[in-house]
MARVEX-218048 format. One record per residue: residue number from 1; residue in one letter; y, z negated, x of N, C-alpha, C, O, CB in turn. Coordinates in Angstrom, 1 decimal, padded with zeros to 4 digits. Glycine has a CB too. Example, Ala and Ser with C-alpha at 12.3 -4.5 7.8 and 13.67 -1.06 7.14 Angstrom:
<nodes>
seq=1	type=A	nY=-005.7	nZ=-007.8	nX=013.2	caY=-004.5	caZ=-007.8	caX=012.3	cY=-003.3	cZ=-007.8	cX=013.2	oY=-003.3	oZ=-008.5	oX=014.2	cbY=-004.5	cbZ=-009.0	cbX=011.3 $
seq=2	type=S	nY=-002.2	nZ=-007.1	nX=012.8	caY=-001.1	caZ=-007.1	caX=013.7	cY=000.0	cZ=-007.9	cX=012.9	oY=001.1	oZ=-008.0	oX=013.4	cbY=-000.6	cbZ=-005.7	cbX=014.1 $
</nodes>
This chain:
<nodes>
seq=1	type=T	nY=026.1	nZ=003.3	nX=-016.2	caY=026.9	caZ=004.5	caX=-016.5	cY=026.2	cZ=005.7	cX=-015.9	oY=025.3	oZ=005.6	oX=-015.1	cbY=028.3	cbZ=004.3	cbX=-016.0 $
seq=2	type=K	nY=026.6	nZ=006.8	nX=-016.3	caY=026.1	caZ=008.1	caX=-015.9	cY=026.3	cZ=008.3	cX=-014.4	oY=025.4	oZ=008.8	oX=-013.7	cbY=026.6	cbZ=009.3	cbX=-016.6 $
seq=3	type=S	nY=027.5	nZ=007.9	nX=-013.9	caY=027.7	caZ=008.1	caX=-012.5	cY=026.9	cZ=007.2	cX=-011.6	oY=026.4	oZ=007.6	oX=-010.5	cbY=029.2	cbZ=007.8	cbX=-012.2 $
seq=4	type=N	nY=026.5	nZ=006.0	nX=-012.1	caY=025.6	caZ=005.1	caX=-011.4	cY=024.2	cZ=005.7	cX=-011.3	oY=023.6	oZ=005.6	oX=-010.3	cbY=025.6	cbZ=003.7	cbX=-012.0 $
seq=5	type=Y	nY=023.8	nZ=006.3	nX=-012.4	caY=022.5	caZ=006.9	caX=-012.5	cY=022.4	cZ=008.0	cX=-011.5	oY=021.4	oZ=008.2	oX=-010.8	cbY=022.2	cbZ=007.4	cbX=-013.9 $
seq=6	type=I	nY=023.4	nZ=008.9	nX=-011.5	caY=023.5	caZ=010.0	caX=-010.5	cY=023.5	cZ=009.5	cX=-009.1	oY=022.8	oZ=010.1	oX=-008.3	cbY=024.7	cbZ=010.9	cbX=-010.8 $
seq=7	type=F	nY=024.3	nZ=008.5	nX=-008.8	caY=024.3	caZ=007.9	caX=-007.4	cY=022.9	cZ=007.4	cX=-007.0	oY=022.4	oZ=007.8	oX=-005.9	cbY=025.3	cbZ=006.8	cbX=-007.3 $
seq=8	type=A	nY=022.3	nZ=006.7	nX=-007.9	caY=021.0	caZ=006.1	caX=-007.6	cY=019.9	cZ=007.2	cX=-007.4	oY=019.1	oZ=007.2	oX=-006.4	cbY=020.5	cbZ=005.1	cbX=-008.7 $
seq=9	type=K	nY=020.0	nZ=008.2	nX=-008.2	caY=019.1	caZ=009.3	caX=-008.1	cY=019.3	cZ=010.1	cX=-006.8	oY=018.3	oZ=010.4	oX=-006.1	cbY=019.2	cbZ=010.3	cbX=-009.3 $
seq=10	type=D	nY=020.5	nZ=010.4	nX=-006.5	caY=020.8	caZ=011.1	caX=-005.2	cY=020.5	cZ=010.2	cX=-004.0	oY=020.0	oZ=010.8	oX=-003.0	cbY=022.3	cbZ=011.4	cbX=-005.2 $
seq=11	type=M	nY=020.7	nZ=008.9	nX=-004.1	caY=020.3	caZ=008.1	caX=-002.9	cY=018.8	cZ=008.0	cX=-002.7	oY=018.3	oZ=008.1	oX=-001.6	cbY=020.9	cbZ=006.6	cbX=-003.1 $
seq=12	type=F	nY=018.1	nZ=007.9	nX=-003.8	caY=016.6	caZ=008.0	caX=-003.8	cY=016.1	cZ=009.3	cX=-003.1	oY=015.3	oZ=009.3	oX=-002.2	cbY=016.0	cbZ=007.8	cbX=-005.2 $
seq=13	type=K	nY=016.7	nZ=010.4	nX=-003.5	caY=016.3	caZ=011.7	caX=-003.0	cY=016.7	cZ=011.8	cX=-001.5	oY=015.9	oZ=012.3	oX=-000.7	cbY=017.1	cbZ=012.8	cbX=-003.8 $
seq=14	type=F	nY=017.8	nZ=011.3	nX=-001.1	caY=018.3	caZ=011.3	caX=000.3	cY=017.3	cZ=010.5	cX=001.1	oY=016.9	oZ=010.9	oX=002.2	cbY=019.7	cbZ=010.8	cbX=000.4 $
seq=15	type=L	nY=017.0	nZ=009.2	nX=000.7	caY=016.1	caZ=008.4	caX=001.5	cY=014.7	cZ=009.0	cX=001.6	oY=014.1	oZ=008.9	oX=002.6	cbY=016.0	cbZ=007.0	cbX=000.8 $
seq=16	type=S	nY=014.2	nZ=009.5	nX=000.5	caY=012.9	caZ=010.2	caX=000.5	cY=012.9	cZ=011.3	cX=001.5	oY=011.9	oZ=011.4	oX=002.3	cbY=012.6	cbZ=010.8	cbX=-000.9 $
seq=17	type=E	nY=013.9	nZ=012.1	nX=001.6	caY=014.0	caZ=013.2	caX=002.6	cY=014.0	cZ=012.6	cX=004.0	oY=013.4	oZ=013.1	oX=004.9	cbY=015.2	cbZ=014.1	cbX=002.3 $
seq=18	type=L	nY=014.8	nZ=011.6	nX=004.2	caY=014.9	caZ=011.0	caX=005.6	cY=013.5	cZ=010.5	cX=006.0	oY=013.1	oZ=010.6	oX=007.2	cbY=015.9	cbZ=009.8	cbX=005.6 $
seq=19	type=F	nY=012.8	nZ=009.8	nX=005.1	caY=011.5	caZ=009.3	caX=005.4	cY=010.4	cZ=010.3	cX=005.6	oY=009.6	oZ=010.2	oX=006.4	cbY=011.1	cbZ=008.3	cbX=004.3 $
seq=20	type=T	nY=010.4	nZ=011.4	nX=004.8	caY=009.4	caZ=012.4	caX=004.8	cY=009.7	cZ=013.5	cX=005.8	oY=008.9	oZ=013.8	oX=006.7	cbY=009.1	cbZ=013.0	cbX=003.4 $
seq=21	type=K	nY=010.8	nZ=014.2	nX=005.6	caY=011.1	caZ=015.4	caX=006.4	cY=011.5	cZ=015.0	cX=007.8	oY=011.1	oZ=015.7	oX=008.8	cbY=012.3	cbZ=016.1	cbX=005.8 $
seq=22	type=Y	nY=012.3	nZ=013.9	nX=008.0	caY=012.7	caZ=013.6	caX=009.3	cY=012.0	cZ=012.4	cX=009.9	oY=012.3	oZ=011.9	oX=011.1	cbY=014.2	cbZ=013.2	cbX=009.3 $
seq=23	type=E	nY=011.0	nZ=011.8	nX=009.2	caY=010.1	caZ=010.8	caX=009.6	cY=010.8	cZ=009.5	cX=010.1	oY=010.4	oZ=008.9	oX=011.1	cbY=009.3	cbZ=011.3	cbX=010.7 $
seq=24	type=F	nY=011.9	nZ=009.1	nX=009.5	caY=012.5	caZ=007.9	caX=009.8	cY=011.6	cZ=006.7	cX=009.4	oY=010.8	oZ=006.8	oX=008.4	cbY=013.9	cbZ=007.7	cbX=009.0 $
seq=25	type=R	nY=011.6	nZ=005.7	nX=010.2	caY=010.7	caZ=004.5	caX=009.9	cY=011.5	cZ=003.5	cX=009.1	oY=011.0	oZ=002.7	oX=008.3	cbY=010.2	cbZ=003.9	cbX=011.2 $
seq=26	type=K	nY=012.9	nZ=003.4	nX=009.4	caY=013.7	caZ=002.4	caX=008.8	cY=015.1	cZ=003.1	cX=008.6	oY=015.6	oZ=003.8	oX=009.5	cbY=013.8	cbZ=001.1	cbX=009.7 $
seq=27	type=I	nY=015.8	nZ=002.7	nX=007.6	caY=017.1	caZ=003.1	caX=007.3	cY=018.0	cZ=001.9	cX=007.1	oY=017.7	oZ=001.0	oX=006.4	cbY=017.2	cbZ=004.1	cbX=006.1 $
seq=28	type=R	nY=019.2	nZ=001.9	nX=007.8	caY=020.1	caZ=000.8	caX=007.7	cY=021.4	cZ=001.4	cX=007.1	oY=021.8	oZ=002.5	oX=007.4	cbY=020.4	cbZ=000.1	cbX=009.1 $
seq=29	type=F	nY=022.0	nZ=000.6	nX=006.2	caY=023.3	caZ=001.0	caX=005.7	cY=024.1	cZ=-000.3	cX=005.4	oY=023.5	oZ=-001.4	oX=005.3	cbY=023.2	cbZ=001.8	cbX=004.4 $
seq=30	type=A	nY=025.4	nZ=-000.2	nX=005.2	caY=026.3	caZ=-001.3	caX=005.0	cY=027.4	cZ=-001.0	cX=004.1	oY=027.8	oZ=000.2	oX=003.9	cbY=026.8	cbZ=-001.9	cbX=006.4 $
seq=31	type=G	nY=028.0	nZ=-002.0	nX=003.6	caY=029.2	caZ=-001.9	caX=002.7	cY=030.1	cZ=-003.1	cX=002.8	oY=029.7	oZ=-004.2	oX=003.3	cbY=028.7	cbZ=-001.6	cbX=001.3 $
seq=32	type=S	nY=031.3	nZ=-002.9	nX=002.3	caY=032.3	caZ=-004.0	caX=002.3	cY=032.1	cZ=-004.8	cX=001.1	oY=031.9	oZ=-004.3	oX=000.0	cbY=033.7	cbZ=-003.4	cbX=002.4 $
seq=33	type=S	nY=032.3	nZ=-006.1	nX=001.2	caY=032.1	caZ=-007.1	caX=000.1	cY=033.1	cZ=-006.8	cX=-001.0	oY=032.9	oZ=-007.2	oX=-002.1	cbY=032.3	cbZ=-008.5	cbX=000.6 $
seq=34	type=G	nY=034.2	nZ=-006.2	nX=-000.7	caY=035.2	caZ=-005.9	caX=-001.8	cY=035.0	cZ=-004.6	cX=-002.5	oY=035.7	oZ=-004.3	oX=-003.5	cbY=036.6	cbZ=-005.8	cbX=-001.1 $
seq=35	type=N	nY=033.9	nZ=-003.9	nX=-002.2	caY=033.6	caZ=-002.6	caX=-002.8	cY=032.6	cZ=-002.8	cX=-003.9	oY=031.6	oZ=-003.4	oX=-003.7	cbY=033.1	cbZ=-001.6	cbX=-001.7 $
seq=36	type=P	nY=032.9	nZ=-002.2	nX=-005.1	caY=032.0	caZ=-002.3	caX=-006.2	cY=030.6	cZ=-001.7	cX=-006.0	oY=029.6	oZ=-002.1	oX=-006.7	cbY=032.6	cbZ=-001.6	cbX=-007.4 $
seq=37	type=I	nY=030.5	nZ=-000.8	nX=-005.0	caY=029.2	caZ=-000.2	caX=-004.7	cY=028.1	cZ=-001.2	cX=-004.2	oY=026.9	oZ=-000.9	oX=-004.3	cbY=029.4	cbZ=000.9	cbX=-003.6 $
seq=38	type=I	nY=028.6	nZ=-002.4	nX=-003.8	caY=027.7	caZ=-003.4	caX=-003.3	cY=026.7	cZ=-003.8	cX=-004.4	oY=025.5	oZ=-004.1	oX=-004.1	cbY=028.5	cbZ=-004.6	cbX=-002.8 $
seq=39	type=K	nY=027.1	nZ=-003.9	nX=-005.6	caY=026.2	caZ=-004.2	caX=-006.7	cY=025.1	cZ=-003.1	cX=-006.8	oY=023.9	oZ=-003.5	oX=-007.0	cbY=027.0	cbZ=-004.3	cbX=-008.1 $
seq=40	type=M	nY=025.5	nZ=-001.9	nX=-006.6	caY=024.5	caZ=-000.8	caX=-006.7	cY=023.5	cZ=-000.9	cX=-005.5	oY=022.3	oZ=-000.7	oX=-005.6	cbY=025.2	cbZ=000.6	cbX=-006.7 $
seq=41	type=Y	nY=024.1	nZ=-001.2	nX=-004.3	caY=023.2	caZ=-001.4	caX=-003.1	cY=022.2	cZ=-002.5	cX=-003.3	oY=021.1	oZ=-002.4	oX=-003.0	cbY=024.1	cbZ=-001.7	cbX=-001.9 $
seq=42	type=D	nY=022.7	nZ=-003.6	nX=-003.9	caY=021.8	caZ=-004.8	caX=-004.2	cY=020.7	cZ=-004.4	cX=-005.1	oY=019.5	oZ=-004.7	oX=-004.9	cbY=022.6	cbZ=-005.9	cbX=-004.8 $
seq=43	type=K	nY=021.0	nZ=-003.7	nX=-006.2	caY=020.0	caZ=-003.2	caX=-007.2	cY=019.0	cZ=-002.2	cX=-006.6	oY=017.8	oZ=-002.4	oX=-006.7	cbY=020.6	cbZ=-002.6	cbX=-008.4 $
seq=44	type=F	nY=019.6	nZ=-001.3	nX=-005.9	caY=018.7	caZ=-000.2	caX=-005.2	cY=017.8	cZ=-000.9	cX=-004.2	oY=016.6	oZ=-000.5	oX=-004.2	cbY=019.6	cbZ=000.8	cbX=-004.6 $
seq=45	type=S	nY=018.3	nZ=-001.8	nX=-003.4	caY=017.5	caZ=-002.4	caX=-002.4	cY=016.4	cZ=-003.2	cX=-003.0	oY=015.2	oZ=-003.1	oX=-002.6	cbY=018.3	cbZ=-003.4	cbX=-001.5 $
seq=46	type=K	nY=016.7	nZ=-003.9	nX=-004.1	caY=015.6	caZ=-004.7	caX=-004.8	cY=014.6	cZ=-003.8	cX=-005.4	oY=013.4	oZ=-004.1	oX=-005.3	cbY=016.3	cbZ=-005.6	cbX=-005.9 $
seq=47	type=K	nY=015.0	nZ=-002.7	nX=-006.0	caY=014.1	caZ=-001.8	caX=-006.7	cY=013.2	cZ=-001.1	cX=-005.7	oY=012.0	oZ=-000.8	oX=-006.0	cbY=014.9	cbZ=-000.8	cbX=-007.5 $
seq=48	type=Y	nY=013.7	nZ=-000.7	nX=-004.5	caY=012.9	caZ=000.1	caX=-003.6	cY=012.5	cZ=-000.6	cX=-002.3	oY=012.4	oZ=000.1	oX=-001.3	cbY=013.7	cbZ=001.3	cbX=-003.3 $
seq=49	type=G	nY=012.4	nZ=-001.9	nX=-002.3	caY=011.8	caZ=-002.6	caX=-001.2	cY=012.7	cZ=-002.9	cX=000.0	oY=012.3	oZ=-003.3	oX=001.1	cbY=010.7	cbZ=-001.9	cbX=-000.7 $
seq=50	type=G	nY=014.0	nZ=-002.7	nX=-000.2	caY=015.0	caZ=-003.0	caX=000.8	cY=015.5	cZ=-004.4	cX=000.7	oY=015.1	oZ=-005.2	oX=-000.2	cbY=016.2	cbZ=-002.0	cbX=000.8 $
seq=51	type=K	nY=016.3	nZ=-004.8	nX=001.6	caY=016.9	caZ=-006.2	caX=001.5	cY=018.2	cZ=-006.3	cX=002.3	oY=018.5	oZ=-005.5	oX=003.2	cbY=015.9	cbZ=-007.2	cbX=002.0 $
seq=52	type=E	nY=019.0	nZ=-007.3	nX=002.0	caY=020.2	caZ=-007.6	caX=002.7	cY=019.7	cZ=-008.3	cX=004.0	oY=018.9	oZ=-009.3	oX=003.9	cbY=021.2	cbZ=-008.5	cbX=001.9 $
seq=53	type=V	nY=020.1	nZ=-007.8	nX=005.1	caY=019.7	caZ=-008.4	caX=006.4	cY=020.8	cZ=-009.1	cX=007.2	oY=020.5	oZ=-009.7	oX=008.2	cbY=019.1	cbZ=-007.3	cbX=007.3 $
seq=54	type=G	nY=022.0	nZ=-009.0	nX=006.7	caY=023.1	caZ=-009.6	caX=007.5	cY=024.4	cZ=-009.5	cX=006.7	oY=024.7	oZ=-008.6	oX=006.0	cbY=023.2	cbZ=-009.0	cbX=008.8 $
seq=55	type=R	nY=025.2	nZ=-010.5	nX=007.0	caY=026.5	caZ=-010.6	caX=006.4	cY=027.5	cZ=-011.0	cX=007.6	oY=027.4	oZ=-012.1	oX=008.1	cbY=026.6	cbZ=-011.5	cbX=005.2 $
seq=56	type=F	nY=028.4	nZ=-010.1	nX=007.9	caY=029.4	caZ=-010.4	caX=008.9	cY=030.7	cZ=-010.9	cX=008.2	oY=031.4	oZ=-010.1	oX=007.7	cbY=029.7	cbZ=-009.2	cbX=009.8 $
seq=57	type=K	nY=030.8	nZ=-012.2	nX=008.3	caY=031.9	caZ=-012.9	caX=007.6	cY=033.3	cZ=-012.4	cX=008.1	oY=033.5	oZ=-012.3	oX=009.3	cbY=031.8	cbZ=-014.4	cbX=007.8 $
seq=58	type=D	nY=034.2	nZ=-012.1	nX=007.2	caY=035.6	caZ=-011.7	caX=007.5	cY=035.6	cZ=-010.6	cX=008.6	oY=036.3	oZ=-010.7	oX=009.6	cbY=036.4	cbZ=-012.9	cbX=008.0 $
seq=59	type=D	nY=034.8	nZ=-009.6	nX=008.4	caY=034.6	caZ=-008.6	caX=009.4	cY=035.7	cZ=-007.6	cX=009.6	oY=036.1	oZ=-007.1	oX=010.7	cbY=033.3	cbZ=-007.8	cbX=009.1 $
seq=60	type=H	nY=036.4	nZ=-007.3	nX=008.4	caY=037.5	caZ=-006.3	caX=008.5	cY=038.5	cZ=-006.6	cX=007.5	oY=038.3	oZ=-007.3	oX=006.5	cbY=036.9	cbZ=-004.9	cbX=008.3 $
seq=61	type=K	nY=039.7	nZ=-006.1	nX=007.7	caY=040.9	caZ=-006.4	caX=006.9	cY=041.4	cZ=-005.1	cX=006.2	oY=041.6	oZ=-004.1	oX=006.9	cbY=042.0	cbZ=-007.1	cbX=007.7 $
seq=62	type=I	nY=041.5	nZ=-005.2	nX=004.9	caY=042.1	caZ=-004.1	caX=004.2	cY=043.2	cZ=-004.6	cX=003.3	oY=043.1	oZ=-005.5	oX=002.5	cbY=041.0	cbZ=-003.4	cbX=003.3 $
seq=63	type=N	nY=044.4	nZ=-004.0	nX=003.5	caY=045.6	caZ=-004.4	caX=002.8	cY=045.8	cZ=-005.9	cX=002.8	oY=046.2	oZ=-006.5	oX=001.8	cbY=045.5	cbZ=-003.9	cbX=001.3 $
seq=64	type=G	nY=045.6	nZ=-006.5	nX=004.0	caY=045.9	caZ=-007.9	caX=004.2	cY=044.8	cZ=-008.8	cX=003.7	oY=045.0	oZ=-010.0	oX=003.8	cbY=047.1	cbZ=-008.2	cbX=003.5 $
seq=65	type=V	nY=043.7	nZ=-008.3	nX=003.2	caY=042.6	caZ=-009.1	caX=002.7	cY=041.4	cZ=-008.9	cX=003.6	oY=041.0	oZ=-007.8	oX=003.9	cbY=042.2	cbZ=-008.8	cbX=001.2 $
seq=66	type=W	nY=040.7	nZ=-010.0	nX=004.0	caY=039.6	caZ=-010.0	caX=004.8	cY=038.3	cZ=-009.8	cX=004.0	oY=038.2	oZ=-010.5	oX=002.9	cbY=039.4	cbZ=-011.3	cbX=005.7 $
seq=67	type=Y	nY=037.4	nZ=-008.9	nX=004.4	caY=036.2	caZ=-008.7	caX=003.7	cY=035.0	cZ=-008.8	cX=004.6	oY=035.1	oZ=-008.6	oX=005.8	cbY=036.2	cbZ=-007.3	cbX=003.1 $
seq=68	type=D	nY=033.8	nZ=-009.2	nX=004.0	caY=032.6	caZ=-009.3	caX=004.8	cY=032.0	cZ=-007.9	cX=004.8	oY=032.2	oZ=-007.0	oX=004.0	cbY=031.6	cbZ=-010.3	cbX=004.1 $
seq=69	type=L	nY=031.2	nZ=-007.6	nX=005.9	caY=030.4	caZ=-006.4	caX=006.0	cY=029.0	cZ=-006.9	cX=005.7	oY=028.4	oZ=-007.7	oX=006.3	cbY=030.5	cbZ=-005.8	cbX=007.4 $
seq=70	type=I	nY=028.4	nZ=-006.2	nX=004.7	caY=027.0	caZ=-006.6	caX=004.2	cY=026.1	cZ=-005.5	cX=004.7	oY=026.3	oZ=-004.3	oX=004.4	cbY=027.0	cbZ=-006.8	cbX=002.7 $
seq=71	type=S	nY=025.1	nZ=-005.9	nX=005.4	caY=024.2	caZ=-004.9	caX=006.0	cY=022.8	cZ=-004.9	cX=005.3	oY=022.3	oZ=-006.0	oX=005.0	cbY=024.0	cbZ=-005.2	cbX=007.5 $
seq=72	type=Y	nY=022.2	nZ=-003.8	nX=005.1	caY=020.9	caZ=-003.6	caX=004.4	cY=020.0	cZ=-002.8	cX=005.2	oY=020.4	oZ=-002.0	oX=006.1	cbY=021.1	cbZ=-003.0	cbX=003.0 $
seq=73	type=E	nY=018.7	nZ=-002.9	nX=005.0	caY=017.7	caZ=-002.1	caX=005.6	cY=016.6	cZ=-001.8	cX=004.6	oY=016.3	oZ=-002.6	oX=003.7	cbY=017.2	cbZ=-002.7	cbX=006.9 $
seq=74	type=V	nY=016.0	nZ=-000.6	nX=004.7	caY=014.8	caZ=-000.2	caX=003.9	cY=013.8	cZ=000.4	cX=004.9	oY=014.1	oZ=001.3	oX=005.6	cbY=015.2	cbZ=000.8	cbX=002.8 $
seq=75	type=F	nY=012.6	nZ=-000.2	nX=004.9	caY=011.5	caZ=000.4	caX=005.7	cY=010.7	cZ=001.4	cX=004.8	oY=010.6	oZ=001.3	oX=003.6	cbY=010.5	cbZ=-000.7	cbX=006.2 $
seq=76	type=K	nY=010.3	nZ=002.5	nX=005.5	caY=009.5	caZ=003.5	caX=004.8	cY=008.3	cZ=003.0	cX=004.0	oY=008.2	oZ=003.3	oX=002.8	cbY=009.0	cbZ=004.5	cbX=005.9 $
seq=77	type=D	nY=007.5	nZ=002.1	nX=004.6	caY=006.4	caZ=001.6	caX=003.9	cY=006.8	cZ=000.8	cX=002.7	oY=006.2	oZ=001.0	oX=001.6	cbY=005.5	cbZ=000.7	cbX=004.8 $
seq=78	type=N	nY=007.7	nZ=-000.1	nX=002.8	caY=008.2	caZ=-000.8	caX=001.6	cY=008.8	cZ=000.0	cX=000.5	oY=008.5	oZ=-000.2	oX=-000.7	cbY=009.2	cbZ=-001.9	cbX=002.1 $
seq=79	type=F	nY=009.5	nZ=001.1	nX=001.0	caY=010.1	caZ=002.0	caX=000.0	cY=009.1	cZ=002.6	cX=-000.9	oY=009.2	oZ=002.6	oX=-002.1	cbY=010.9	cbZ=003.1	cbX=000.8 $
seq=80	type=Y	nY=008.0	nZ=003.2	nX=-000.2	caY=007.0	caZ=003.9	caX=-001.0	cY=006.1	cZ=002.9	cX=-001.8	oY=005.7	oZ=003.3	oX=-002.9	cbY=006.2	cbZ=004.8	cbX=-000.1 $
seq=81	type=Q	nY=005.8	nZ=001.8	nX=-001.2	caY=004.9	caZ=000.8	caX=-001.9	cY=005.6	cZ=000.4	cX=-003.2	oY=005.0	oZ=000.3	oX=-004.3	cbY=004.6	cbZ=-000.4	cbX=-001.0 $
seq=82	type=T	nY=006.9	nZ=000.0	nX=-003.1	caY=007.7	caZ=-000.4	caX=-004.2	cY=007.9	cZ=000.7	cX=-005.3	oY=007.7	oZ=000.5	oX=-006.5	cbY=009.0	cbZ=-001.0	cbX=-003.8 $
seq=83	type=Y	nY=008.1	nZ=001.9	nX=-004.8	caY=008.3	caZ=003.0	caX=-005.7	cY=007.0	cZ=003.3	cX=-006.4	oY=007.0	oZ=003.5	oX=-007.7	cbY=008.7	cbZ=004.3	cbX=-004.9 $
seq=84	type=L	nY=005.9	nZ=003.4	nX=-005.7	caY=004.6	caZ=003.7	caX=-006.4	cY=004.2	cZ=002.6	cX=-007.4	oY=003.7	oZ=002.9	oX=-008.5	cbY=003.5	cbZ=003.8	cbX=-005.3 $
seq=85	type=K	nY=004.5	nZ=001.3	nX=-007.0	caY=004.2	caZ=000.2	caX=-008.0	cY=005.0	cZ=000.4	cX=-009.2	oY=004.5	oZ=000.2	oX=-010.3	cbY=004.5	cbZ=-001.1	cbX=-007.3 $
seq=86	type=S	nY=006.3	nZ=000.7	nX=-009.1	caY=007.2	caZ=000.9	caX=-010.2	cY=006.8	cZ=002.0	cX=-011.0	oY=006.8	oZ=002.0	oX=-012.3	cbY=008.7	cbZ=001.1	cbX=-009.7 $
seq=87	type=F	nY=006.4	nZ=003.1	nX=-010.4	caY=005.9	caZ=004.3	caX=-011.1	cY=004.7	cZ=004.0	cX=-011.9	oY=004.6	oZ=004.4	oX=-013.0	cbY=005.7	cbZ=005.5	cbX=-010.1 $
seq=88	type=W	nY=003.7	nZ=003.3	nX=-011.3	caY=002.5	caZ=003.0	caX=-012.0	cY=002.7	cZ=002.1	cX=-013.2	oY=002.1	oZ=002.3	oX=-014.2	cbY=001.5	cbZ=002.3	cbX=-011.0 $
seq=89	type=I	nY=003.6	nZ=001.1	nX=-013.1	caY=003.9	caZ=000.3	caX=-014.2	cY=004.5	cZ=001.1	cX=-015.3	oY=004.2	oZ=000.9	oX=-016.5	cbY=004.9	cbZ=-000.9	cbX=-013.8 $
seq=90	type=N	nY=005.4	nZ=002.0	nX=-015.0	caY=006.0	caZ=002.9	caX=-016.1	cY=005.0	cZ=003.8	cX=-016.7	oY=005.1	oZ=004.0	oX=-017.9	cbY=007.2	cbZ=003.7	cbX=-015.4 $
seq=91	type=V	nY=004.1	nZ=004.3	nX=-016.0	caY=003.0	caZ=005.1	caX=-016.5	cY=002.2	cZ=004.3	cX=-017.5	oY=001.8	oZ=004.7	oX=-018.6	cbY=002.1	cbZ=005.7	cbX=-015.4 $
seq=92	type=Q	nY=001.8	nZ=003.1	nX=-017.1	caY=001.0	caZ=002.2	caX=-018.0	cY=001.8	cZ=001.8	cX=-019.3	oY=001.2	oZ=001.8	oX=-020.3	cbY=000.6	cbZ=000.9	cbX=-017.3 $
seq=93	type=K	nY=003.1	nZ=001.6	nX=-019.1	caY=003.9	caZ=001.3	caX=-020.3	cY=003.9	cZ=002.5	cX=-021.3	oY=003.8	oZ=002.3	oX=-022.5	cbY=005.3	cbZ=000.9	cbX=-019.9 $
seq=94	type=S	nY=004.1	nZ=003.6	nX=-020.7	caY=004.2	caZ=004.8	caX=-021.6	cY=002.8	cZ=005.1	cX=-022.3	oY=002.8	oZ=005.6	oX=-023.4	cbY=004.6	cbZ=006.0	cbX=-020.7 $
seq=95	type=E	nY=001.7	nZ=004.8	nX=-021.6	caY=000.4	caZ=004.9	caX=-022.2	cY=000.2	cZ=003.9	cX=-023.4	oY=-000.3	oZ=004.3	oX=-024.4	cbY=-000.7	cbZ=004.7	cbX=-021.2 $
seq=96	type=I	nY=000.7	nZ=002.7	nX=-023.2	caY=000.6	caZ=001.7	caX=-024.2	cY=001.5	cZ=002.2	cX=-025.4	oY=001.0	oZ=002.0	oX=-026.6	cbY=001.1	cbZ=000.3	cbX=-023.7 $
seq=97	type=N	nY=002.7	nZ=002.7	nX=-025.2	caY=003.5	caZ=003.1	caX=-026.3	cY=002.9	cZ=004.3	cX=-027.0	oY=003.0	oZ=004.4	oX=-028.2	cbY=004.9	cbZ=003.5	cbX=-025.7 $
seq=98	type=M	nY=002.2	nZ=005.2	nX=-026.3	caY=001.6	caZ=006.3	caX=-026.9	cY=000.5	cZ=005.9	cX=-027.8	oY=000.3	oZ=006.4	oX=-028.9	cbY=001.1	cbZ=007.3	cbX=-025.9 $
seq=99	type=K	nY=-000.3	nZ=004.9	nX=-027.4	caY=-001.4	caZ=004.4	caX=-028.2	cY=-000.9	cZ=003.6	cX=-029.4	oY=-001.5	oZ=003.7	oX=-030.5	cbY=-002.3	cbZ=003.4	cbX=-027.3 $
seq=100	type=S	nY=000.2	nZ=002.9	nX=-029.3	caY=000.7	caZ=002.2	caX=-030.4	cY=001.3	cZ=003.1	cX=-031.5	oY=001.5	oZ=002.7	oX=-032.6	cbY=001.7	cbZ=001.1	cbX=-030.0 $
seq=101	type=N	nY=001.8	nZ=004.3	nX=-031.0	caY=002.4	caZ=005.2	caX=-032.0	cY=001.3	cZ=006.1	cX=-032.7	oY=001.7	oZ=006.9	oX=-033.6	cbY=003.3	cbZ=006.1	cbX=-031.2 $
seq=102	type=Q	nY=000.1	nZ=006.0	nX=-032.3	caY=-001.0	caZ=006.8	caX=-032.9	cY=-001.4	cZ=006.2	cX=-034.2	oY=-002.3	oZ=006.8	oX=-034.9	cbY=-002.1	cbZ=007.0	cbX=-032.0 $
</nodes>
């Protein structure tokens, strides 16, 4: 959806700024297993070299239901290596499409 696209774009921009402007080496973030944003965190982590690093079983209770806390991390080097690899693949695909349309 459009809101997912906007979230991913904003998160990419935010992480890029943390890594470049503020020279972070690693960024950690977490979410609740009951939150739909976890799917986005999983996709984003996979796409940009991050990974799930821990799951705290039954960490917190919301409205009488226990949820896990899922922790993620992204290292600066992995972030940029994965991004550049993805960017290069997209450039190559677009060049192939341009050649086939000629």
